[in-house]
MDTraj code that builds the backbone (N, CA, C; nanometers):
import mdtraj as md
import numpy as np

residues = "MET ASN LYS GLU VAL ARG ASP TYR VAL VAL GLU LYS THR HIS GLU MET MET GLU ALA TYR SER CYS SER GLN GLU ALA LYS ASP ALA ALA LYS VAL TRP LEU ASP ALA VAL GLY THR ASP ARG GLU GLU GLU ALA THR LYS ALA TYR ILE GLU GLU LEU GLU GLN ASP ILE MET PRO LEU ASP ASN LEU ILE ALA PHE ALA GLU SER ASP MET GLY ALA GLN VAL PHE GLY ALA ASP LYS THR LYS GLU VAL ALA ALA HIS ALA LYS GLU ILE LYS ALA ALA GLY ALA LYS TYR CYS ASP CYS PRO ALA CYS ALA ALA VAL GLU ALA ILE LEU GLU LYS LYS ASP GLN MET LEU".split()
xyz = np.array([
    [0.0858, -0.1174, 0.0000],
    [0.0000, 0.0000, 0.0000],
    [0.0895, 0.1225, 0.0000],
    [0.0393, 0.2277, -0.0612],
    [0.1235, 0.3472, -0.0685],
    [0.1232, 0.4217, 0.0652],
    [0.2174, 0.5139, 0.0773],
    [0.2364, 0.5856, 0.2037],
    [0.1125, 0.6649, 0.2452],
    [0.0461, 0.7285, 0.1489],
    [-0.0722, 0.8088, 0.1808],
    [-0.1823, 0.7219, 0.2421],
    [-0.2068, 0.6072, 0.1819],
    [-0.3095, 0.5157, 0.2340],
    [-0.2666, 0.4624, 0.3702],
    [-0.1409, 0.4222, 0.3818],
    [-0.0902, 0.3696, 0.5091],
    [-0.1058, 0.4731, 0.6206],
    [-0.0661, 0.5962, 0.5942],
    [-0.0773, 0.7015, 0.6955],
    [-0.2224, 0.7241, 0.7365],
    [-0.3128, 0.7229, 0.6380],
    [-0.4553, 0.7412, 0.6658],
    [-0.5083, 0.6277, 0.7533],
    [-0.4733, 0.5042, 0.7173],
    [-0.5220, 0.3883, 0.7926],
    [-0.4619, 0.3868, 0.9329],
    [-0.3377, 0.4238, 0.9464],
    [-0.2758, 0.4323, 1.0793],
    [-0.3507, 0.5343, 1.1647],
    [-0.3809, 0.6492, 1.1072],
    [-0.4535, 0.7538, 1.1815],
    [-0.5915, 0.7027, 1.2252],
    [-0.6657, 0.6422, 1.1331],
    [-0.7994, 0.5917, 1.1645],
    [-0.7918, 0.4748, 1.2631],
    [-0.6865, 0.3973, 1.2558],
    [-0.6675, 0.2868, 1.3493],
    [-0.6513, 0.3396, 1.4908],
    [-0.5731, 0.4448, 1.5059],
    [-0.5567, 0.5045, 1.6395],
    [-0.6887, 0.5627, 1.6897],
    [-0.7650, 0.6257, 1.6003],
    [-0.8965, 0.6774, 1.6392],
    [-0.9857, 0.5639, 1.6890],
    [-0.9857, 0.4541, 1.6156],
    [-1.0675, 0.3394, 1.6538],
    [-1.0250, 0.2861, 1.7905],
    [-0.8957, 0.2687, 1.8099],
    [-0.8453, 0.2119, 1.9347],
    [-0.8779, 0.3000, 2.0552],
    [-0.8838, 0.4307, 2.0349],
    [-0.9113, 0.5246, 2.1432],
    [-1.0609, 0.5415, 2.1702],
    [-1.1441, 0.4891, 2.0814],
    [-1.2886, 0.5045, 2.0960],
    [-1.3411, 0.4207, 2.2121],
    [-1.4336, 0.4770, 2.2883],
    [-1.4940, 0.4045, 2.3998],
    [-1.5660, 0.2786, 2.3524],
    [-1.6091, 0.2789, 2.2288],
    [-1.6908, 0.1694, 2.1761],
    [-1.6099, 0.0620, 2.1034],
    [-1.4795, 0.0712, 2.1062],
    [-1.3947, -0.0261, 2.0361],
    [-1.3853, -0.1563, 2.1148],
    [-1.4074, -0.2671, 2.0457],
    [-1.3978, -0.3982, 2.1105],
    [-1.2520, -0.4342, 2.1366],
    [-1.2312, -0.5212, 2.2318],
    [-1.0953, -0.5663, 2.2620],
    [-1.0354, -0.6416, 2.1441],
    [-1.1187, -0.7182, 2.0725],
    [-1.0687, -0.7930, 1.9562],
    [-1.0170, -0.6978, 1.8488],
    [-1.0894, -0.5897, 1.8261],
    [-1.0446, -0.4915, 1.7267],
    [-0.9165, -0.4223, 1.7724],
    [-0.9082, -0.3900, 1.9012],
    [-0.7852, -0.3290, 1.9544],
    [-0.6667, -0.4229, 1.9375],
    [-0.6875, -0.5508, 1.9671],
    [-0.5795, -0.6484, 1.9551],
    [-0.5345, -0.6624, 1.8100],
    [-0.6309, -0.6708, 1.7181],
    [-0.5980, -0.6824, 1.5757],
    [-0.5263, -0.5568, 1.5267],
    [-0.5692, -0.4417, 1.5752],
    [-0.5055, -0.3157, 1.5375],
    [-0.3603, -0.3122, 1.5833],
    [-0.3361, -0.3565, 1.7053],
    [-0.1985, -0.3569, 1.7577],
    [-0.1090, -0.4487, 1.6751],
    [-0.1600, -0.5671, 1.6421],
    [-0.0822, -0.6606, 1.5594],
    [-0.0509, -0.5965, 1.4241],
    [-0.1530, -0.5326, 1.3651],
    [-0.1319, -0.4698, 1.2348],
    [-0.0310, -0.3553, 1.2452],
    [-0.0485, -0.2682, 1.3440],
    [0.0445, -0.1559, 1.3598],
    [0.1876, -0.2054, 1.3792],
    [0.2042, -0.3126, 1.4551],
    [0.3386, -0.3681, 1.4773],
    [0.3986, -0.4260, 1.3493],
    [0.3121, -0.4681, 1.2560],
    [0.3588, -0.5311, 1.1322],
    [0.3837, -0.4309, 1.0193],
    [0.3313, -0.3093, 1.0332],
    [0.3471, -0.2090, 0.9278],
    [0.4960, -0.1866, 0.9009],
    [0.5311, -0.1935, 0.7723],
    [0.6692, -0.1714, 0.7319],
    [0.7589, -0.2920, 0.7448],
    [0.7006, -0.4073, 0.7813],
    [0.7795, -0.5303, 0.7937],
    [0.7348, -0.6299, 0.6866],
    [0.8018, -0.7434, 0.6817],
    [0.7628, -0.8473, 0.5861],
    [0.6323, -0.9167, 0.6275],
    [0.5800, -0.8842, 0.7446],
    [0.4529, -0.9413, 0.7921],
    [0.3330, -0.8510, 0.7592],
    [0.3587, -0.7360, 0.6979],
    [0.2516, -0.6377, 0.6771],
    [0.1358, -0.6926, 0.5931],
    [0.1641, -0.7587, 0.4832],
    [0.0572, -0.8069, 0.3953],
    [-0.0330, -0.9069, 0.4672],
    [0.0267, -1.0019, 0.5352],
    [-0.0504, -1.1023, 0.6092],
    [-0.1310, -1.0369, 0.7219],
    [-0.0683, -0.9459, 0.7936],
    [-0.1359, -0.8771, 0.9038],
    [-0.2493, -0.7889, 0.8515],
    [-0.2306, -0.7290, 0.7348],
    [-0.3348, -0.6443, 0.6766],
    [-0.4582, -0.7271, 0.6443],
    [-0.4387, -0.8435, 0.5854],
    [-0.5522, -0.9316, 0.5540],
    [-0.6274, -0.9712, 0.6812],
    [-0.5550, -1.0074, 0.7845],
    [-0.6174, -1.0470, 0.9112],
    [-0.6888, -0.9279, 0.9755],
    [-0.6285, -0.8110, 0.9664],
    [-0.6871, -0.6889, 1.0234],
    [-0.8192, -0.6563, 0.9543],
    [-0.8189, -0.6593, 0.8233],
    [-0.9411, -0.6314, 0.7473],
    [-1.0501, -0.7322, 0.7834],
    [-1.0126, -0.8576, 0.7932],
    [-1.1102, -0.9608, 0.8294],
    [-1.1727, -0.9326, 0.9657],
    [-1.0916, -0.8953, 1.0617],
    [-1.1432, -0.8632, 1.1956],
    [-1.2343, -0.7412, 1.1910],
    [-1.1950, -0.6392, 1.1189],
    [-1.2766, -0.5181, 1.1117],
    [-1.4111, -0.5464, 1.0450],
    [-1.4113, -0.6294, 0.9425],
    [-1.5362, -0.6646, 0.8759],
    [-1.6301, -0.7402, 0.9699],
    [-1.5735, -0.8149, 1.0622],
    [-1.6552, -0.8872, 1.1597],
    [-1.7052, -0.7947, 1.2703],
    [-1.6284, -0.6913, 1.3016],
    [-1.6609, -0.6053, 1.4158],
    [-1.7548, -0.4898, 1.3836],
    [-1.7539, -0.4407, 1.2611],
    [-1.8382, -0.3255, 1.2305],
    [-1.9847, -0.3666, 1.2442],
    [-2.0642, -0.2778, 1.3012],
    [-2.2027, -0.3110, 1.3351],
    [-2.2999, -0.2612, 1.2279],
    [-2.3570, -0.3542, 1.1481],
    [-2.4615, -0.3128, 1.0538],
    [-2.5815, -0.2591, 1.1317],
    [-2.6465, -0.1594, 1.0758],
    [-2.7567, -0.0939, 1.1470],
    [-2.8715, -0.1888, 1.1797],
    [-2.9034, -0.2813, 1.0917],
    [-3.0119, -0.3750, 1.1221],
    [-2.9794, -0.4568, 1.2470],
    [-2.8534, -0.4945, 1.2620],
    [-2.8117, -0.5694, 1.3813],
    [-2.8196, -0.4812, 1.5060],
    [-2.7771, -0.3556, 1.4918],
    [-2.7821, -0.2630, 1.6055],
    [-2.9263, -0.2387, 1.6495],
    [-3.0142, -0.2193, 1.5526],
    [-3.1553, -0.1954, 1.5846],
    [-3.2136, -0.3165, 1.6568],
    [-3.1884, -0.4352, 1.6031],
    [-3.2399, -0.5576, 1.6652],
    [-3.1853, -0.5730, 1.8070],
    [-3.0564, -0.5459, 1.8244],
    [-2.9966, -0.5570, 1.9573],
    [-3.0548, -0.4532, 2.0529],
    [-3.0642, -0.3289, 2.0059],
    [-3.1142, -0.2216, 2.0926],
    [-3.2583, -0.2471, 2.1355],
    [-3.3349, -0.3131, 2.0518],
    [-3.4752, -0.3399, 2.0836],
    [-3.4951, -0.4710, 2.1608],
    [-3.3863, -0.5401, 2.1904],
    [-3.3955, -0.6674, 2.2624],
    [-3.3792, -0.6462, 2.4133],
    [-3.4098, -0.7504, 2.4887],
    [-3.3889, -0.7462, 2.6341],
    [-3.2415, -0.7260, 2.6670],
    [-3.1535, -0.7901, 2.5888],
    [-3.0095, -0.7754, 2.6119],
    [-2.9664, -0.6308, 2.5870],
    [-3.0220, -0.5692, 2.4837],
    [-2.9918, -0.4287, 2.4563],
    [-3.0323, -0.3390, 2.5717],
    [-3.1482, -0.3672, 2.6304],
    [-3.1946, -0.2895, 2.7459],
    [-3.1002, -0.3069, 2.8639],
    [-3.0453, -0.4273, 2.8789],
    [-2.9504, -0.4521, 2.9881],
    [-2.8191, -0.3774, 2.9653],
    [-2.7742, -0.3735, 2.8399],
    [-2.6475, -0.3086, 2.8081],
    [-2.6601, -0.1564, 2.8111],
    [-2.7624, -0.1036, 2.7443],
    [-2.7770, 0.0412, 2.7307],
    [-2.8589, 0.1058, 2.8420],
    [-2.9435, 0.0266, 2.9064],
    [-3.0380, 0.0821, 3.0028],
    [-3.1725, 0.1022, 2.9342],
    [-3.2785, 0.0988, 3.0117],
    [-3.4144, 0.1008, 2.9563],
    [-3.4420, 0.2246, 2.8712],
    [-3.4003, 0.3413, 2.9148],
    [-3.4268, 0.4634, 2.8384],
    [-3.3310, 0.4796, 2.7205],
    [-3.2050, 0.4550, 2.7451],
    [-3.1022, 0.4749, 2.6412],
    [-3.1221, 0.3797, 2.5242],
    [-3.1702, 0.2588, 2.5508],
    [-3.1865, 0.1620, 2.4426],
    [-3.2865, 0.2120, 2.3385],
    [-3.3902, 0.2831, 2.3832],
    [-3.4878, 0.3409, 2.2894],
    [-3.4219, 0.4493, 2.2039],
    [-3.3368, 0.5297, 2.2669],
    [-3.2645, 0.6345, 2.1938],
    [-3.1713, 0.5742, 2.0894],
    [-3.1008, 0.4679, 2.1277],
    [-3.0075, 0.4020, 2.0358],
    [-3.0840, 0.3469, 1.9152],
    [-3.1941, 0.2776, 1.9403],
    [-3.2737, 0.2210, 1.8317],
    [-3.3289, 0.3309, 1.7416],
    [-3.3814, 0.4373, 1.8006],
    [-3.4367, 0.5473, 1.7212],
    [-3.3284, 0.6147, 1.6364],
    [-3.2118, 0.6362, 1.6961],
    [-3.1008, 0.6974, 1.6218],
    [-3.0584, 0.6073, 1.5067],
    [-3.0462, 0.4794, 1.5319],
    [-3.0058, 0.3851, 1.4271],
    [-3.1066, 0.3845, 1.3125],
    [-3.2337, 0.3870, 1.3455],
    [-3.3376, 0.3914, 1.2414],
    [-3.3293, 0.5216, 1.1611],
    [-3.3004, 0.6302, 1.2313],
    [-3.2895, 0.7608, 1.1653],
    [-3.1734, 0.7646, 1.0660],
    [-3.0573, 0.7194, 1.1086],
    [-2.9422, 0.7250, 1.0172],
    [-2.9553, 0.6212, 0.9061],
    [-3.0218, 0.5092, 0.9339],
    [-3.0477, 0.4102, 0.8286],
    [-3.1384, 0.4714, 0.7223],
    [-3.2426, 0.5418, 0.7644],
    [-3.3346, 0.6066, 0.6706],
    [-3.2620, 0.7110, 0.5860],
    [-3.1563, 0.7694, 0.6414],
    [-3.0772, 0.8688, 0.5691],
    [-2.9730, 0.8048, 0.4775],
    [-2.9656, 0.6700, 0.4780],
    [-2.8748, 0.6010, 0.3865],
    [-2.7545, 0.5335, 0.4490],
    [-2.7349, 0.5476, 0.5788],
    [-2.6203, 0.4836, 0.6445],
    [-2.6399, 0.3326, 0.6486],
    [-2.5297, 0.2605, 0.6475],
    [-2.5341, 0.1140, 0.6551],
    [-2.4844, 0.0620, 0.7897],
    [-2.4010, 0.1430, 0.8570],
    [-2.3365, 0.0969, 0.9789],
    [-2.3592, 0.1944, 1.0936],
    [-2.3418, 0.1429, 1.2127],
    [-2.3430, 0.2223, 1.3344],
    [-2.2464, 0.3397, 1.3168],
    [-2.2793, 0.4529, 1.3759],
    [-2.1927, 0.5701, 1.3627],
    [-2.1195, 0.6048, 1.4924],
    [-2.1077, 0.5064, 1.5830],
    [-2.0269, 0.5300, 1.7026],
    [-1.8829, 0.5557, 1.6581],
    [-1.7995, 0.6116, 1.7436],
    [-1.6624, 0.6440, 1.7020],
    [-1.5830, 0.5243, 1.6477],
    [-1.5970, 0.4091, 1.7091],
    [-1.5217, 0.2928, 1.6615],
    [-1.5712, 0.2485, 1.5242],
    [-1.7021, 0.2352, 1.5084],
    [-1.7568, 0.1911, 1.3795],
    [-1.7284, 0.2937, 1.2695],
    [-1.7342, 0.4207, 1.3016],
    [-1.7044, 0.5241, 1.2022],
    [-1.5597, 0.5120, 1.1538],
    [-1.4674, 0.4878, 1.2454],
    [-1.3268, 0.4703, 1.2067],
    [-1.3092, 0.3433, 1.1250],
    [-1.3758, 0.2357, 1.1660],
    [-1.3669, 0.1096, 1.0912],
    [-1.4218, 0.1276, 0.9502],
    [-1.5354, 0.1949, 0.9384],
    [-1.5933, 0.2180, 0.8055],
    [-1.4957, 0.2956, 0.7177],
    [-1.4302, 0.3960, 0.7735],
    [-1.3322, 0.4749, 0.6978],
    [-1.2148, 0.3875, 0.6537],
    [-1.1693, 0.2997, 0.7414],
    [-1.0593, 0.2087, 0.7057],
    [-1.1039, 0.1140, 0.5956],
    [-1.2205, 0.0549, 0.6109],
    [-1.2675, -0.0436, 0.5122],
    [-1.2937, 0.0201, 0.3758],
    [-1.3188, 0.1492, 0.3725],
    [-1.3335, 0.2174, 0.2431],
    [-1.2021, 0.2156, 0.1646],
    [-1.0915, 0.1951, 0.2329],
    [-0.9590, 0.1890, 0.1713],
    [-0.9118, 0.0449, 0.1525],
    [-0.9965, -0.0510, 0.1790],
    [-0.9580, -0.1929, 0.1795],
    [-0.8843, -0.2332, 0.0506],
    [-0.9394, -0.1994, -0.0641],
    [-0.8773, -0.2402, -0.1901],
    [-0.7388, -0.1792, -0.2081],
    [-0.7190, -0.0611, -0.1541],
    [-0.5880, 0.0047, -0.1645],
    [-0.4902, -0.0489, -0.0605],
    [-0.5418, -0.1152, 0.0413],
    [-0.4554, -0.1689, 0.1463],
    [-0.3933, -0.3021, 0.1043],
    [-0.4627, -0.3755, 0.0190],
    [-0.4162, -0.5099, -0.0191],
    [-0.3253, -0.5076, -0.1393],
])
top = md.Topology()
chain = top.add_chain()
for i, resn in enumerate(residues, 1):
    res = top.add_residue(resn, chain, resSeq=i)
    for name in ("N", "CA", "C"):
        top.add_atom(name, md.element.get_by_symbol(name[0]), res)
traj = md.Trajectory(xyz[None], top)
């Protein structure tokens, strides 16, 4: 991958890792990838990183279903879960495909560069 793409992905990776909503699996994959950048392991690590990010990004239909479930109420709280579901429906109606939390937003930005990363 060229330097411009690498620098962009590194920046977005740090944003994702610092996000309150970033999963531990994504943080771990990010660290492995960052450690591999510029080494002979970069290509293999990039493929694994992309695979992890594709698994971690939250499609809005999944977020809505979760937010409207009993488990969603336990995670977000009874009032907040309604807000999360309503927000997800609103951004979906506006054309979004994924959750717009800080971690998912960074992941979406990284995945938009996927073809240039490989």
